[in-house]
PAKEMAR-62677 format. One record per residue (C-alpha): x, y, z; residue number from 1. Coordinates in steps of 0.1 Angstrom, whole numbers. Example, Ala and Ser with C-alpha at 12.3 -4.5 7.8 and 13.67 -1.06 7.14 Angstrom:
# residues 2
R     u     v     w seq
R   123   -45    78   1
R   137   -11    71   2
***
This chain:
# residues 776
R     u     v     w seq
R  -386  -207   -66   1
R  -374  -173   -79   2
R  -362  -163   -44   3
R  -343  -195   -40   4
R  -325  -190   -73   5
R  -313  -155   -66   6
R  -284  -165   -44   7
R  -274  -191   -70   8
R  -272  -165   -97   9
R  -253  -141   -75  10
R  -226  -167   -67  11
R  -225  -178  -104  12
R  -220  -143  -116  13
R  -192  -135   -92  14
R  -173  -167   -96  15
R  -176  -167  -134  16
R  -156  -135  -135  17
R  -129  -147  -111  18
R  -145  -126   -83  19
R  -161  -139   -52  20
R  -184  -114   -36  21
R  -167   -86   -56  22
R  -132   -97   -46  23
R  -104  -114   -65  24
R   -94  -148   -50  25
R   -64  -170   -60  26
R   -77  -199   -80  27
R   -59  -233   -75  28
R   -50  -247  -109  29
R   -65  -281  -100  30
R   -99  -265   -95  31
R  -101  -245  -127  32
R   -83  -267  -152  33
R  -116  -283  -161  34
R  -145  -258  -155  35
R  -180  -271  -158  36
R  -198  -266  -192  37
R  -206  -230  -196  38
R  -244  -236  -200  39
R  -246  -253  -167  40
R  -243  -220  -148  41
R  -255  -234  -115  42
R  -227  -259  -113  43
R  -203  -230  -109  44
R  -218  -224   -75  45
R  -207  -258   -61  46
R  -172  -251   -74  47
R  -172  -217   -57  48
R  -181  -233   -24  49
R  -152  -257   -26  50
R  -128  -228   -35  51
R  -140  -207    -7  52
R  -134  -235    18  53
R  -100  -240     4  54
R   -91  -204     9  55
R  -106  -201    44  56
R   -88  -231    57  57
R   -55  -224    41  58
R   -24  -221    63  59
R   -10  -187    66  60
R    19  -194    42  61
R    -2  -212    17  62
R    11  -202   -17  63
R    -7  -206   -50  64
R     3  -198   -86  65
R   -21  -175  -104  66
R   -15  -171  -141  67
R    20  -185  -135  68
R    29  -160  -108  69
R    34  -170   -72  70
R     6  -155   -50  71
R     1  -156   -13  72
R   -32  -150     6  73
R   -38  -139    42  74
R   -72  -154    47  75
R  -102  -139    65  76
R   -98  -163    95  77
R   -63  -151   102  78
R   -74  -114   101  79
R   -99  -120   129  80
R   -86  -108   162  81
R   -55   -91   147  82
R   -69   -56   145  83
R   -58   -47   180  84
R   -21   -54   174  85
R   -17   -52   136  86
R   -28   -28   109  87
R   -34   -32    71  88
R     3   -27    65  89
R    22   -45    93  90
R     0   -76    89  91
R    18   -82    56  92
R    50   -92    75  93
R    34  -126    79  94
R    37  -132    42  95
R    69  -148    29  96
R    93  -122    14  97
R    74   -92    27  98
R    87   -67    54  99
R    63   -41    67 100
R    65   -17    96 101
R    49    15   110 102
R    56    39   138 103
R    24    33   159 104
R    -2     5   164 105
R   -27    23   142 106
R    -5    23   111 107
R    10    57   103 108
R    43    62    85 109
R    44    28    69 110
R    73    11    52 111
R    67   -19    29 112
R    90   -40     8 113
R    81   -71   -13 114
R   111   -93   -22 115
R   132   -62   -16 116
R   112   -39   -39 117
R   103    -7   -22 118
R    68     4   -15 119
R    68    28   -44 120
R    76    -1   -68 121
R    47   -21   -55 122
R    10   -17   -64 123
R   -19   -13   -40 124
R   -55   -21   -49 125
R   -88   -24   -31 126
R  -113   -47   -48 127
R   -87   -46   -77 128
R   -90    -8   -80 129
R   -60    14   -74 130
R   -58    30   -40 131
R   -21    41   -42 132
R   -15    78   -48 133
R   -13    82   -86 134
R    13   110   -83 135
R    37    96   -57 136
R    29    59   -53 137
R    27    40   -21 138
R    -1    39     4 139
R     9    72    20 140
R    28    90    -7 141
R    57    66    -7 142
R    78    84    19 143
R   103    94    -9 144
R    88   128   -11 145
R    96   145    22 146
R    63   164    20 147
R    46   130    21 148
R    13   119    37 149
R    27   101    68 150
R    -6   101    87 151
R   -28    88    58 152
R   -45    54    62 153
R   -64    45    31 154
R   -76    11    43 155
R   -80    -7    77 156
R   -82   -44    86 157
R  -118   -40    96 158
R  -127   -32    59 159
R  -111   -62    43 160
R  -119   -99    42 161
R   -84  -110    31 162
R   -52   -97    15 163
R   -37  -111   -16 164
R     0  -106   -25 165
R    12  -111   -60 166
R    49  -114   -65 167
R    66   -97   -95 168
R    49   -77  -122 169
R    13   -88  -121 170
R    -9  -100  -150 171
R   -25   -74  -172 172
R   -60   -77  -156 173
R   -47   -65  -122 174
R   -55   -28  -121 175
R   -24   -16  -102 176
R    -4    13  -115 177
R    34    11  -114 178
R    33   -24   -98 179
R    67   -35  -112 180
R    77   -54   -80 181
R    44   -69   -70 182
R     9   -60   -59 183
R   -11   -60   -27 184
R   -48   -64   -31 185
R   -72   -58    -2 186
R  -103   -78    -6 187
R  -133   -58     6 188
R  -156   -70    34 189
R  -190   -79    19 190
R  -224   -85    33 191
R  -231  -121    44 192
R  -264  -139    39 193
R  -269  -143    77 194
R  -279  -114    98 195
R  -258  -103   128 196
R  -248   -74   149 197
R  -216   -70   170 198
R  -198   -45   192 199
R  -162   -46   202 200
R  -137   -27   224 201
R  -100   -30   234 202
R   -72   -16   255 203
R   -35   -20   255 204
R     0    -6   258 205
R     7    31   252 206
R   -29    40   263 207
R   -42    24   231 208
R   -80    22   230 209
R  -104     9   204 210
R  -141     5   200 211
R  -167     0   173 212
R  -198   -18   160 213
R  -208   -38   129 214
R  -243   -45   115 215
R  -252   -69    87 216
R  -288   -70    77 217
R  -287  -103    60 218
R  -302  -111    26 219
R  -337   -96    23 220
R  -355  -101   -10 221
R  -365   -68   -24 222
R  -343   -49     0 223
R  -308   -61    -8 224
R  -281   -68    18 225
R  -263   -41    38 226
R  -231   -42    59 227
R  -223   -12    81 228
R  -192    -8   102 229
R  -177    19   125 230
R  -145    18   145 231
R  -122    42   164 232
R   -87    37   176 233
R   -64    60   195 234
R   -30    57   210 235
R    -4    78   229 236
R    22    61   208 237
R    54    45   219 238
R    74    75   206 239
R    74   107   227 240
R    49   134   218 241
R    32   112   192 242
R    -6   108   200 243
R   -28    96   172 244
R   -65    89   166 245
R   -84    73   138 246
R  -120    70   128 247
R  -132    45   102 248
R  -165    43    84 249
R  -174    15    61 250
R  -205     3    41 251
R  -211   -24    16 252
R  -245   -29    -1 253
R  -258   -56   -24 254
R  -286   -38   -42 255
R  -320   -56   -47 256
R  -318   -77   -78 257
R  -336   -60  -107 258
R  -328   -86  -134 259
R  -321  -123  -129 260
R  -290  -119  -151 261
R  -275   -87  -135 262
R  -262   -78  -101 263
R  -253   -43   -86 264
R  -233   -35   -55 265
R  -219    -4   -37 266
R  -189     0   -14 267
R  -180    31     6 268
R  -152    37    30 269
R  -139    68    49 270
R  -109    68    71 271
R   -99    99    91 272
R   -67   103   111 273
R   -55   131   134 274
R   -22   131   153 275
R    14   142   157 276
R    37   130   129 277
R    68   114   145 278
R   102   124   133 279
R   130   102   121 280
R   156   110   148 281
R   194   112   147 282
R   209    80   161 283
R   233    99   183 284
R   203   115   201 285
R   186    81   204 286
R   217    67   220 287
R   219    96   244 288
R   182   100   254 289
R   167    66   247 290
R   153    48   216 291
R   119    66   218 292
R   132   101   221 293
R   116   129   200 294
R   124   166   196 295
R   111   188   225 296
R    78   205   215 297
R    95   238   223 298
R   118   232   194 299
R    97   215   167 300
R    65   196   161 301
R    41   186   133 302
R     4   180   138 303
R   -14   163   109 304
R   -50   157    98 305
R   -56   132    70 306
R   -86   115    54 307
R   -92    91    26 308
R  -126    83    10 309
R  -135    58   -17 310
R  -168    49   -33 311
R  -172    20   -57 312
R  -202    11   -79 313
R  -201   -24   -95 314
R  -222   -44  -119 315
R  -219   -79  -132 316
R  -242   -90  -161 317
R  -245  -123  -180 318
R  -244  -114  -217 319
R  -246  -150  -229 320
R  -245  -185  -215 321
R  -207  -183  -211 322
R  -198  -146  -212 323
R  -199  -120  -185 324
R  -197   -82  -187 325
R  -184   -63  -157 326
R  -181   -26  -148 327
R  -167    -7  -119 328
R  -169    30  -114 329
R  -150    47   -85 330
R  -142    80   -69 331
R  -116    86   -43 332
R  -106   117   -23 333
R   -75   123    -2 334
R   -67   153    19 335
R   -38   158    42 336
R   -30   189    62 337
R     1   193    84 338
R    11   223   105 339
R    48   223   113 340
R    67   245   137 341
R   104   251   142 342
R   118   275   168 343
R   143   296   148 344
R   163   304   180 345
R   173   268   185 346
R   205   259   168 347
R   210   223   157 348
R   232   206   131 349
R   204   181   124 350
R   175   181    99 351
R   141   184   115 352
R   106   186   101 353
R   112   221    86 354
R   147   223    74 355
R   143   255    54 356
R   143   290    68 357
R   143   324    51 358
R   174   342    64 359
R   169   367    78 360
R   133   357    87 361
R   109   373    63 362
R    79   366    41 363
R    84   351     6 364
R    70   382    -9 365
R    97   403     8 366
R   124   378    -1 367
R   116   380   -38 368
R   106   417   -38 369
R    79   407   -64 370
R    41   409   -63 371
R    18   382   -75 372
R    25   390  -112 373
R    63   388  -106 374
R    69   426  -108 375
R    89   445   -83 376
R    65   460   -57 377
R    73   486   -30 378
R    41   476   -12 379
R    52   440   -12 380
R    86   449     1 381
R    70   470    29 382
R    50   442    44 383
R    55   435    81 384
R    82   409    88 385
R    63   379   104 386
R    89   352    99 387
R    85   317    86 388
R    87   294   116 389
R    52   279   109 390
R    46   259    77 391
R    11   250    67 392
R    13   221    42 393
R   -18   208    24 394
R   -22   180    -2 395
R   -54   171   -19 396
R   -63   146   -47 397
R   -96   138   -64 398
R   -96   107   -85 399
R  -123    94  -109 400
R  -121    61  -127 401
R  -139    33  -145 402
R  -130    -3  -151 403
R  -150   -23  -178 404
R  -142   -59  -186 405
R  -156   -88  -206 406
R  -149  -125  -199 407
R  -156  -154  -221 408
R  -153  -189  -205 409
R  -148  -220  -225 410
R  -136  -256  -219 411
R  -102  -250  -236 412
R   -98  -212  -236 413
R  -108  -184  -212 414
R  -106  -149  -227 415
R  -106  -116  -208 416
R  -103   -81  -221 417
R  -109   -47  -206 418
R   -94   -15  -194 419
R   -89    11  -167 420
R   -93    48  -171 421
R   -86    73  -143 422
R   -80   110  -140 423
R   -66   124  -108 424
R   -66   161   -98 425
R   -39   173   -75 426
R   -34   204   -53 427
R    -3   209   -32 428
R     6   240   -12 429
R    29   251    15 430
R    25   285    31 431
R    48   300    58 432
R    42   325    85 433
R    52   336   120 434
R    20   325   138 435
R     0   293   137 436
R   -29   309   118 437
R   -10   309    86 438
R   -27   329    58 439
R   -27   316    23 440
R   -17   344     0 441
R    -1   333   -33 442
R    29   354   -42 443
R    33   366    -6 444
R    39   337    18 445
R    37   305    -3 446
R    68   283    -7 447
R    47   267   -35 448
R    11   266   -46 449
R     7   239   -73 450
R   -21   224   -92 451
R   -19   194  -115 452
R   -36   165  -131 453
R   -26   130  -142 454
R   -45   110  -168 455
R   -40    72  -168 456
R   -54    48  -194 457
R   -50    10  -199 458
R   -62   -15  -224 459
R   -55   -52  -219 460
R   -63   -87  -232 461
R   -53  -120  -218 462
R   -62  -156  -224 463
R   -59  -188  -204 464
R   -53  -217  -228 465
R   -59  -252  -214 466
R   -48  -277  -240 467
R   -48  -306  -215 468
R   -61  -312  -180 469
R   -26  -305  -165 470
R   -14  -276  -185 471
R   -25  -239  -186 472
R    -8  -211  -206 473
R   -16  -175  -200 474
R    -5  -150  -226 475
R   -14  -113  -222 476
R    -7   -78  -234 477
R   -12   -44  -218 478
R   -10   -10  -233 479
R    -7    20  -209 480
R    -6    57  -214 481
R     1    84  -187 482
R    -1   122  -191 483
R     9   146  -164 484
R     6   184  -162 485
R    16   208  -135 486
R     9   245  -130 487
R    29   264  -103 488
R    17   299   -94 489
R    44   324   -82 490
R    60   316   -49 491
R    94   312   -32 492
R   104   282   -53 493
R    87   293   -85 494
R    92   331   -85 495
R    75   335  -119 496
R    52   305  -119 497
R    56   277  -144 498
R    39   250  -164 499
R    53   216  -172 500
R    42   181  -182 501
R    49   151  -203 502
R    31   120  -216 503
R    43    84  -218 504
R    30    53  -236 505
R    42    17  -231 506
R    33   -18  -241 507
R    39   -47  -216 508
R    37   -84  -226 509
R    30  -112  -202 510
R    33  -149  -203 511
R    25  -175  -176 512
R    26  -213  -175 513
R    13  -238  -150 514
R    18  -276  -153 515
R     8  -304  -130 516
R    30  -335  -137 517
R    15  -351  -106 518
R   -17  -345   -87 519
R     2  -331   -57 520
R    28  -311   -77 521
R    24  -279   -97 522
R    52  -263  -117 523
R    48  -227  -127 524
R    67  -198  -144 525
R    61  -164  -159 526
R    77  -136  -177 527
R    65  -100  -175 528
R    75   -65  -185 529
R    64   -36  -164 530
R    68     1  -162 531
R    67    26  -133 532
R    61    62  -143 533
R    78    92  -128 534
R    62   106   -97 535
R    54   142   -91 536
R    89   151   -78 537
R   104   144  -112 538
R    87   176  -125 539
R    99   199   -98 540
R   133   208  -113 541
R   116   217  -146 542
R    94   243  -130 543
R   120   257  -106 544
R   143   264  -136 545
R   118   287  -152 546
R   126   325  -154 547
R   107   356  -166 548
R   122   352  -201 549
R   124   314  -204 550
R    98   286  -198 551
R   102   254  -178 552
R   129   231  -189 553
R   118   199  -205 554
R   110   169  -183 555
R   137   143  -194 556
R   132   115  -169 557
R   124    81  -184 558
R    99    55  -170 559
R   115    27  -149 560
R   113    -6  -168 561
R   116   -41  -154 562
R   119   -75  -170 563
R   109  -102  -145 564
R   114  -139  -147 565
R    99  -162  -121 566
R    97  -200  -118 567
R    88  -223   -90 568
R    71  -255   -78 569
R    45  -263   -51 570
R    37  -295   -33 571
R     4  -303   -15 572
R    -2  -338    -1 573
R   -12  -354    33 574
R   -12  -321    52 575
R    21  -309    38 576
R    20  -277    18 577
R    54  -264     4 578
R    66  -242   -23 579
R    99  -229   -36 580
R   104  -201   -62 581
R   131  -182   -79 582
R   130  -147   -94 583
R   152  -123  -113 584
R   142   -88  -122 585
R   164   -65  -143 586
R   158   -28  -141 587
R   166    -1  -167 588
R   164    36  -159 589
R   163    29  -122 590
R   146    56  -101 591
R   163    73   -72 592
R   154   103   -51 593
R   174   133   -42 594
R   166   154   -11 595
R   181   188   -10 596
R   187   196    27 597
R   192   233    19 598
R   158   239     3 599
R   137   209    16 600
R   128   199   -20 601
R   129   163   -33 602
R   137   154   -69 603
R   133   120   -87 604
R   159   110  -113 605
R   172    80  -133 606
R   204    63  -123 607
R   215    34  -146 608
R   204    -2  -143 609
R   200   -26  -114 610
R   192   -62  -107 611
R   170   -79   -80 612
R   171  -116   -76 613
R   162  -142   -49 614
R   146  -173   -36 615
R   113  -178   -16 616
R   106  -209     4 617
R    73  -215    22 618
R    61  -245    41 619
R    32  -255    62 620
R    23  -288    79 621
R    -9  -298    95 622
R    -1  -320   125 623
R   -37  -329   129 624
R   -71  -313   126 625
R   -63  -288   154 626
R   -26  -279   151 627
R    -4  -268   123 628
R    32  -255   118 629
R    44  -230    92 630
R    77  -215    82 631
R    91  -194    54 632
R   125  -182    43 633
R   136  -158    16 634
R   169  -146     3 635
R   171  -115   -18 636
R   198   -93   -33 637
R   197   -60   -52 638
R   226   -42   -67 639
R   235   -18   -95 640
R   246   -33  -128 641
R   260    -2  -144 642
R   284    27  -138 643
R   261    58  -139 644
R   259    94  -128 645
R   231   120  -125 646
R   229   157  -127 647
R   225   158   -89 648
R   261   146   -84 649
R   251   111   -75 650
R   270    82   -91 651
R   268    45   -89 652
R   292    16   -97 653
R   286   -20  -107 654
R   279   -41   -77 655
R   269   -13   -53 656
R   239   -23   -32 657
R   204   -10   -37 658
R   190     3    -3 659
R   163   -11    20 660
R   165   -46     8 661
R   168   -71    36 662
R   194   -98    27 663
R   170  -124    41 664
R   136  -127    58 665
R   124  -157    79 666
R    93  -166    97 667
R    82  -195   118 668
R    50  -202   138 669
R    25  -225   153 670
R   -13  -221   153 671
R   -41  -242   166 672
R   -78  -242   175 673
R   -98  -264   199 674
R  -133  -260   214 675
R  -136  -223   207 676
R  -100  -215   215 677
R   -76  -201   189 678
R   -39  -195   195 679
R    -9  -184   174 680
R    28  -179   183 681
R    50  -166   155 682
R    84  -151   151 683
R   100  -130   123 684
R   137  -125   115 685
R   147   -95    93 686
R   182   -96    79 687
R   207   -68    74 688
R   199   -41    48 689
R   219   -14    33 690
R   208    22    38 691
R   209    51    13 692
R   219    87    16 693
R   193   114    14 694
R   206   122   -20 695
R   197    86   -32 696
R   234    76   -33 697
R   242    41   -21 698
R   263    37    10 699
R   283     9    26 700
R   264    12    59 701
R   239   -15    68 702
R   213   -19    95 703
R   218   -50   116 704
R   194   -79   116 705
R   166   -81   142 706
R   140  -106   154 707
R   105  -102   168 708
R    80  -127   183 709
R    43  -121   187 710
R    13  -141   200 711
R   -24  -141   198 712
R   -48  -160   221 713
R   -86  -159   218 714
R  -116  -178   231 715
R  -152  -177   221 716
R  -178  -183   248 717
R  -212  -194   236 718
R  -239  -175   255 719
R  -272  -175   237 720
R  -289  -155   265 721
R  -300  -119   268 722
R  -298  -115   230 723
R  -261  -123   230 724
R  -249  -152   208 725
R  -213  -153   219 726
R  -185  -134   235 727
R  -149  -135   222 728
R  -120  -125   244 729
R   -85  -121   229 730
R   -51  -112   241 731
R   -22  -103   219 732
R    15   -96   225 733
R    40   -78   202 734
R    78   -80   202 735
R    80  -103   231 736
R   118  -103   228 737
R   117   -65   233 738
R   142   -59   204 739
R   154   -23   203 740
R   162   -22   166 741
R   156     3   139 742
R   131    -4   112 743
R   145    22    88 744
R   177    43    87 745
R   189    70    63 746
R   221    91    60 747
R   218   129    60 748
R   243   157    57 749
R   248   180    87 750
R   234   215    84 751
R   260   243    81 752
R   289   219    88 753
R   307   191    70 754
R   300   154    75 755
R   270   131    77 756
R   249   114   103 757
R   223    86   105 758
R   186    91   112 759
R   165    62   124 760
R   130    50   132 761
R   128    26   162 762
R   105    -4   162 763
R    76    -9   187 764
R    88   -22   221 765
R    72   -51   240 766
R    35   -44   243 767
R     2   -62   250 768
R   -34   -56   238 769
R   -67   -71   249 770
R  -101   -70   231 771
R  -137   -82   238 772
R  -163   -87   210 773
R  -200   -94   215 774
R  -221  -110   187 775
R  -259  -105   187 776
***
């Protein structure tokens, strides 16, 4: 009897806290308006089954309001079979209002926008815990800092059981940091009650190969339940000289149940990547040599190694018949090392990986004439000249955090309160030398050698008030505090070394409303205030201004603030699922980024106010039990709303466009299944978008619109012989139209001559991938 009740309790605990198997799932208002009486805990299990089935069978564009904010889910069923052609970033392009690209099939150098908001304005969480870089934002450093982590892959499709996208500033209980434009939550893959083993392998265009295995022990009383997964992917890449390889390790373990009212689980993931970092190339050279041209290796290259590790310990405990206490502790580690080379004898007017040379070639120590302490040193000046054509760049973070929460569930009011505390330690260094075995000697050959820490704290409370069966009101409040400190030892950019830092504290209110005037219609709206805190580049100018007689200048940058208004309606009846929503987000102290092509440094700064607004439309129609159609269309606009200027010489005027915001996005597709066969055909259209200058200044230049079309076909053969349960064969095609468009462009100044030019990243050409998977 006790054994039979354990799974019931496990489901009850997880659903009672809004988590199913440790993962946040969108909850339809119709299913939660009248929860079962709190004392009847086991009734929650039956509700959870219904919700799970709703999510798993949902059409791709199925939209649900959660706390008044529109939310989309890419369900587990859609992720199956996509890993050979998509990665955890590009898969997001199937969600209305989202545009996501990367420069190889594995997923490096990603670019993501949600309703026009850039990837550094969007939050990223795994199991509702932050995985974005606390110092730079984004999944891979944000790509605003030009010393970014382009080869870093924090999460893969094989480690997730679904992806939830929240539009607009999320509710206080979502543990994203700086998520003023939305949040992307990767739901972790968890052990299932049924035992299975599988192996898989694939091959496709550009010499792309993959293989791996997954083992699930199944629920074993007294031993818990363990899921283990390993995979490897490698590709020659569609860009010249851009091979890449990834290794992924994943484990999820439900610990044996010690108490009938408490549940513990552990998640561990480690993703390693090694390859060449592709360069954004001048458009003139792409037109001359072809769209996939890269610099000759005799001129320049960059080889990168990156890894991301995360470990999570979670507990759920019933503290009364209608209250649950939850706790998550986590640790994450990120390391990226890139060795860059530039041949100093090659003369080019274009930027490359390494845009900075000491002239004439010499060590930093010789350039400054100072020793480590900043004093003039004859011994330092007499060092052998070795040059600076190799740069060894290393970036490391260690992040520790905890996330407690308490939920109280009642017939009319659900209450939730908790917090998030995290401290992240940072070390960034760049050493130069004339040979690949670059020594690391501070005060001699370091461009910079920087240590820092960032402390983040959040307290929040929110309620879901249900005065009637058809109405739910969600007020909430969040208090955040962020402290940052940097220490730069002597180097080329910081000849005397320096210390700088600053703390910020902000309060963010939230209000969401959901109302069902009819069984098939839901109206929803929300208002939210959000803040994004300055990234690490905002502190660079303070330290670089320090001298032997004066300290770092004060950090004056202000957090970016947004006031977001959203409202919409959804309809679900007789196989028709449709939604329409409107949003308006006003920004104060808008962030922009200045890249100095003479020094290679990036600086973040404030530049006036701006406005983002648009419309999202999503539809899905089930023709019958086997076939469904879906489509989505979004229009978005972003522009400056003030005349402003910055200390970097950048100015904006009212009406000038914000960059990298597609004027429209559209998607249409058909999917079906029959007798073990699954098929999808889908197309995406990305509208024109304005580009920005490397200084962050707006331009009047826009990228043209482009279209892509993809397909996926899979069939599962039932075997049940030789220990094999079934075999699944799948074939996928990408960019069937073979569009030769750019997914990102940026304007740069020429080196040592007047004028500007455009650099671009081309999209993946037509390609095909096949996989085979055996289940045991």
